[in-house]
C-alpha positions in Angstrom: 57.9 -34.0 -87.6 57.1 -37.3 -86.0 53.7 -39.0 -86.2 51.7 -38.6 -83.0 49.9 -41.6 -81.6 48.1 -42.1 -78.3 46.9 -45.5 -77.1 44.8 -46.1 -74.0 44.8 -49.5 -72.3 44.2 -51.1 -68.9 46.9 -52.9 -67.0 45.4 -54.3 -63.9 44.0 -51.4 -61.8 45.9 -48.9 -63.8 44.9 -47.0 -66.9 47.9 -46.6 -69.2 48.1 -43.8 -71.7 51.0 -44.5 -74.0 52.2 -41.7 -76.3 54.4 -41.9 -79.3 55.9 -39.1 -81.4 55.9 -35.3 -80.9 53.9 -33.6 -78.2 53.7 -30.0 -79.3 51.3 -27.2 -80.2 49.6 -29.4 -82.8 49.1 -32.4 -80.6 49.0 -31.2 -76.9 45.2 -30.6 -76.8 44.6 -34.1 -78.1 46.9 -35.6 -75.5 45.3 -33.5 -72.7 41.8 -34.6 -73.7 42.8 -38.2 -73.9 44.4 -38.2 -70.5 41.5 -36.2 -68.9 38.9 -38.7 -70.1 40.6 -41.4 -68.1 40.4 -39.7 -64.7 38.1 -41.0 -62.0 38.2 -41.2 -58.3 41.1 -43.4 -57.2 41.9 -44.4 -60.7 45.6 -43.9 -61.3 46.6 -42.9 -64.8 50.1 -43.8 -65.9 51.4 -41.8 -68.9 54.1 -43.9 -70.7 56.5 -41.2 -72.0 59.1 -43.6 -73.2 58.3 -43.0 -76.9 57.8 -39.2 -76.9 60.4 -37.9 -79.4 59.8 -34.2 -78.8 58.1 -32.1 -76.1 57.6 -28.3 -76.3 56.2 -25.9 -73.8 52.6 -26.5 -75.0 53.1 -30.2 -74.4 54.6 -29.6 -71.0 51.7 -27.2 -70.2 49.2 -30.0 -71.2 50.9 -32.4 -68.7 50.8 -29.8 -65.9 47.1 -29.1 -66.5 46.3 -32.8 -66.7 48.0 -33.3 -63.3 45.9 -30.5 -61.8 42.7 -32.0 -63.2 43.7 -35.5 -61.9 44.1 -34.1 -58.4 40.8 -32.2 -58.6 38.9 -35.4 -59.2 40.8 -37.6 -56.7 42.9 -39.4 -59.3 46.6 -39.4 -59.9 48.8 -38.8 -63.0 52.0 -40.7 -62.9 54.8 -40.5 -65.6 56.6 -43.6 -66.7 59.9 -43.8 -68.5 60.3 -40.2 -69.5 62.4 -40.2 -72.7 65.5 -38.0 -73.1 63.5 -35.2 -74.8 60.9 -35.2 -72.0 63.6 -35.2 -69.2 65.5 -32.4 -71.0 62.4 -30.1 -71.1 61.6 -30.9 -67.5 65.2 -30.1 -66.5 65.2 -26.8 -68.3 61.8 -25.8 -67.0 62.5 -26.8 -63.4 59.6 -29.3 -63.4 61.5 -32.5 -63.0 60.3 -32.9 -59.4 56.8 -31.7 -60.1 55.4 -35.0 -61.5 54.9 -38.2 -59.6 56.8 -41.1 -61.3 55.5 -44.6 -61.8 58.3 -47.0 -60.9 56.4 -50.2 -61.5 56.4 -52.2 -64.7 54.5 -51.0 -67.7 54.2 -53.6 -70.5 55.0 -52.2 -73.9 52.0 -50.8 -75.6 53.7 -50.6 -79.0 54.7 -54.3 -79.5 57.8 -54.9 -81.5 56.2 -57.9 -83.2 53.1 -55.9 -84.2 50.8 -58.6 -82.9 47.4 -57.2 -82.0 44.2 -58.6 -80.6 41.1 -58.8 -82.7 39.8 -55.5 -81.2 43.0 -53.8 -82.5 44.7 -53.4 -79.0 48.2 -54.8 -78.4 48.5 -58.2 -76.8 48.1 -58.2 -73.0 45.9 -55.1 -73.0 42.3 -54.4 -72.8 41.2 -51.6 -75.0 39.0 -49.1 -73.1 
């Protein structure tokens, strides 16, 4: 089992929710709540999926529900850099075309050098 971490940062007009680790029955509700808190009219939320090491059906269900909630409040959920495990679950479930993808750049939230700002957020990000 991989450690689950979720970091929320602002990058220009976007809200970035970066996820690291397993998104499963034990962590799906935390991820869903974190994403949902970011929604607002015309506020795009980009979910950085590049560091998700495992995704089960509960995790996928949380993403589908978050997408529905985003649309209900006039926001958008966009997935960025789906990892191999995320792509595999989407392929098997037939949801690979369901989610909008963010094709723009997303600066790494988990800096390799570990340098953080005084408020604890990674360099280049404003903690929300």
